[in-house]
MIZA-400280 format. One line per field, with one value per residue: x, y, z of N, C-alpha, C, O, CB in turn; residue in one letter. Coordinates in pm, whole numbers, plus 50000, padded with zeros to 5 digits. Glycine has a CB too. Layout:
nxx <- X:... .
nyy <- Y:... .
nzz <- Z:... .
caxx <- X:... .
cayy <- Y:... .
cazz <- Z:... .
cxx <- X:... .
cyy <- Y:... .
czz <- Z:... .
oxx <- X:... .
oyy <- Y:... .
ozz <- Z:... .
cbxx <- X:... .
cbyy <- Y:... .
cbzz <- Z:... .
aa <- A:... .
end
This chain:
nxx <- 52584:52691:52983:53077:53152:52961:52730:52722:52677:52424:52274:52285:52157:51903:51821:51806:51606:51396:51352:51274:51039:50885:50857:50712:50475:50384:50329:50122:49924:49883:49775:49536:49411:49383:49198:48977:48933:48858:48621:48473:48438:48269:48313:48305:48487:48739:48737:48740:48994:49154:49085:49190:49463:49492:49434:49642:49861:49810:49837:50107:50216:50161:50320:50571:50575:50471:50204:49976:49829:49556:49480:49517:49322:49094:49110:49092:48838:48685:48729:48623:48352:48289:48328:48131:47902:47898:47810 .
nyy <- 51936:51783:51851:51740:51430:51275:51399:51339:51066:51079:51177:50959:50765:50878:50869:50593:50522:50665:50528:50275:50342:50439:50207:50046:50194:50169:49896:49883:50043:49887:49647:49745:49827:49582:49466:49636:49574:49306:49336:49474:49280:49116:48874:48678:48506:48578:48842:48813:48698:48900:49102:49011:49020:49293:49405:49296:49416:49684:49684:49616:49844:50033:49939:49979:50249:50398:50454:50634:50518:50577:50645:50401:50252:50379:50317:50035:50006:50120:49944:49715:49779:49801:49537:49408:49511:49374:49123 .
nzz <- 49575:49872:50077:50310:50459:50606:50529:50260:50280:50394:50181:50006:50163:50181:49915:49877:50066:49953:49711:49811:49950:49739:49584:49763:49787:49529:49513:49697:49570:49343:49448:49550:49315:49188:49358:49314:49045:49063:49201:49010:48819:48954:49069:49343:49477:49373:49455:49732:49779:49674:49847:50091:50028:49983:50235:50382:50257:50313:50592:50612:50498:50691:50896:50786:50782:50578:50541:50750:51055:51085:50828:50705:50839:50744:50470:50478:50589:50387:50167:50275:50304:50031:49951:50101:49985:49749:49813 .
caxx <- 52638:52759:53127:53103:53135:52834:52623:52719:52609:52282:52214:52270:52052:51775:51786:51767:51476:51299:51321:51200:50905:50814:50822:50606:50352:50341:50269:49993:49829:49855:49683:49404:49354:49341:49074:48871:48906:48783:48486:48407:48399:48160:48353:48319:48609:48853:48728:48783:49140:49213:49060:49290:49593:49491:49443:49778:49951:49784:49899:50252:50250:50160:50437:50688:50568:50430:50070:49938:49736:49417:49460:49503:49191:48993:49117:49039:48694:48628:48726:48530:48216:48273:48316:48001:47798:47899:47741 .
cayy <- 51815:51818:51824:51664:51288:51227:51456:51258:50941:51111:51188:50821:50698:50937:50815:50452:50524:50715:50418:50171:50393:50446:50070:49999:50264:50111:49766:49913:50089:49774:49555:49809:49824:49443:49447:49706:49499:49186:49382:49511:49155:49057:48741:48683:48436:48664:48961:48776:48683:49032:49176:48968:49071:49438:49433:49261:49520:49807:49667:49623:49983:50102:49893:50041:50393:50460:50506:50657:50412:50617:50634:50258:50210:50432:50239:49902:50020:50148:49824:49620:49819:49765:49390:49369:49547:49272:49003 .
cazz <- 49635:49996:50088:50432:50434:50662:50446:50137:50317:50413:50048:49956:50242:50143:49783:49895:50132:49857:49619:49883:49976:49611:49547:49853:49749:49403:49546:49763:49468:49255:49514:49558:49180:49164:49434:49241:48923:49102:49232:48886:48753:49030:49113:49490:49521:49340:49539:49867:49782:49651:49970:50189:49985:50001:50378:50423:50204:50389:50724:50594:50472:50820:50970:50724:50799:50452:50568:50890:51096:51060:50683:50678:50889:50652:50346:50505:50606:50255:50083:50339:50262:49889:49944:50156:49888:49644:49862 .
cxx <- 52716:52907:53159:53065:53001:52716:52610:52647:52459:52209:52190:52158:51913:51728:51738:51629:51365:51256:51238:51056:50823:50769:50707:50473:50296:50272:50131:49888:49788:49755:49543:49336:49307:49211:48957:48833:48824:48639:48407:48360:48280:48189:48385:48449:48732:48854:48775:48934:49210:49196:49165:49428:49602:49506:49583:49876:49933:49851:50051:50297:50252:50286:50565:50688:50527:50291:50055:49833:49590:49384:49438:49366:49080:48992:49058:48888:48626:48620:48636:48387:48190:48251:48179:47886:47788:47814:47591 .
cyy <- 51854:51782:51736:51518:51235:51280:51381:51126:50964:51119:51049:50749:50749:50882:50671:50443:50566:50604:50310:50215:50398:50306:50018:50066:50206:49977:49786:49953:49974:49678:49614:49809:49683:49412:49513:49632:49373:49222:49412:49387:49091:48917:48745:48619:48520:48787:48931:48764:48817:49119:49141:49022:49222:49475:49405:49370:49651:49798:49674:49767:50065:50067:49958:50193:50468:50522:50532:50554:50449:50612:50489:50208:50257:50351:50100:49905:50038:50022:49717:49651:49781:49614:49346:49405:49442:49153:49007 .
czz <- 49761:49994:50207:50408:50485:50582:50315:50163:50335:50280:49990:50030:50204:50009:49794:49959:50037:49761:49688:49909:49849:49567:49633:49820:49620:49426:49608:49660:49376:49320:49526:49421:49145:49237:49361:49113:48954:49138:49105:48809:48824:49080:49262:49536:49493:49429:49681:49876:49761:49775:50075:50156:50009:50148:50429:50379:50280:50527:50716:50570:50600:50898:50916:50736:50674:50466:50717:50928:51072:50912:50645:50723:50795:50523:50365:50520:50471:50170:50143:50302:50117:49874:49994:50062:49777:49685:49842 .
oxx <- 52797:52951:53260:52963:52934:52614:52499:52568:52377:52096:52084:52076:51818:51610:51642:51544:51255:51138:51143:50962:50704:50658:50615:50369:50174:50168:50036:49776:49671:49662:49443:49214:49204:49125:48851:48716:48732:48546:48289:48255:48199:48099:48481:48515:48820:48960:48842:48995:49312:49283:49222:49502:49706:49581:49638:49964:50031:49914:50115:50403:50335:50350:50657:50786:50546:50264:50112:49757:49509:49272:49352:49302:48985:48885:48983:48818:48522:48517:48578:48309:48082:48167:48117:47783:47682:47753:47521 .
oyy <- 51946:51693:51665:51486:51158:51212:51361:51080:50880:51073:51024:50680:50671:50851:50632:50366:50511:50588:50258:50137:50364:50289:49954:50001:50195:49948:49715:49902:49964:49632:49543:49792:49665:49341:49452:49627:49339:49147:49379:49388:49022:48849:48810:48672:48533:48832:49013:48815:48845:49201:49229:49065:49273:49566:49482:49409:49721:49894:49731:49808:50154:50153:49989:50259:50589:50628:50461:50508:50362:50578:50457:50130:50183:50320:50051:49817:49979:49995:49637:49561:49733:49570:49256:49337:49424:49088:48912 .
ozz <- 49758:49920:50206:50347:50416:50568:50265:50081:50297:50268:49932:49970:50195:49991:49727:49914:50038:49733:49630:49892:49850:49517:49582:49824:49604:49366:49576:49662:49337:49254:49513:49413:49080:49186:49346:49076:48879:49108:49095:48744:48763:49129:49303:49626:49579:49473:49744:49970:49824:49806:50140:50245:50049:50182:50509:50455:50307:50573:50804:50617:50616:50957:50993:50704:50665:50410:50800:50842:51041:50874:50563:50652:50768:50471:50281:50471:50445:50108:50070:50272:50084:49796:49936:50060:49718:49600:49878 .
cbxx <- 52729:52692:53204:53023:53248:52821:52648:52864:52670:52268:52304:52402:52076:51785:51906:51872:51479:51357:51450:51269:50913:50903:50944:50645:50378:50461:50360:50011:49890:49984:49735:49418:49457:49451:49087:48914:49037:48851:48490:48501:48517:48036:48474:48200:48621:48848:48584:48718:49186:49147:48919:49294:49617:49363:49340:49818:49926:49631:49856:50296:50152:50033:50449:50697:50699:50432:49962:49885:49756:49392:49581:49614:49167:49020:49262:49103:48662:48711:48868:48546:48197:48397:48428:47981:47828:48042:47769 .
cbyy <- 51739:51749:51955:51723:51210:51267:51604:51232:50884:51244:51271:50743:50720:51090:50824:50376:50616:50834:50357:50138:50532:50511:49978:50026:50415:50094:49686:50026:50202:49700:49517:49953:49872:49345:49504:49848:49461:49115:49507:49594:49056:49055:48689:48614:48300:48705:49015:48644:48582:49101:49147:48815:49039:49499:49349:49124:49541:49832:49533:49534:50044:50065:49740:50002:50444:50358:50408:50804:50380:50758:50694:50178:50265:50581:50229:49842:50139:50253:49768:49622:49972:49809:49321:49435:49686:49228:48984 .
cbzz <- 49534:50112:50098:50552:50498:50810:50419:50085:50447:50488:49954:49970:50392:50136:49688:49982:50253:49779:49563:50016:50039:49503:49561:49999:49732:49307:49643:49867:49386:49219:49653:49610:49076:49207:49577:49208:48853:49220:49321:48799:48750:48947:49032:49557:49450:49192:49540:49909:49675:49529:50024:50196:49836:49944:50457:50365:50055:50405:50785:50477:50372:50902:50962:50579:50845:50338:50518:50911:51243:51114:50606:50748:51032:50621:50297:50630:50699:50184:50064:50492:50281:49808:50027:50291:49828:49613:50007 .
aa <- M:P:N:I:K:S:S:K:K:D:V:L:R:T:A:I:R:N:E:K:N:R:A:A:K:S:V:L:K:T:T:L:K:K:F:D:A:A:L:A:E:G:N:R:E:Q:A:D:S:A:Y:K:A:A:V:K:T:I:D:E:S:V:K:K:G:I:L:H:K:N:T:A:A:R:K:K:S:S:I:T:L:K:L:N:K:L:A .
end
């Protein structure tokens, strides 16, 4: 444990950031799993809504700095291809 006051604050800030990032990653993974589940069912309407939610979550993750923009582009491309195969 640090002795300097600013270092103590840094430890707290890091812990808070860690929790926020972990929560955001969890939301991202959940939306992607929901999209995969909708695809597995073969329901086009559910897949479309899950696709929109997944793309929105991916874009938010980029904005928050959780995903790199190229990683996000790859994920969006991948789920788009999966959705188009369903059609």
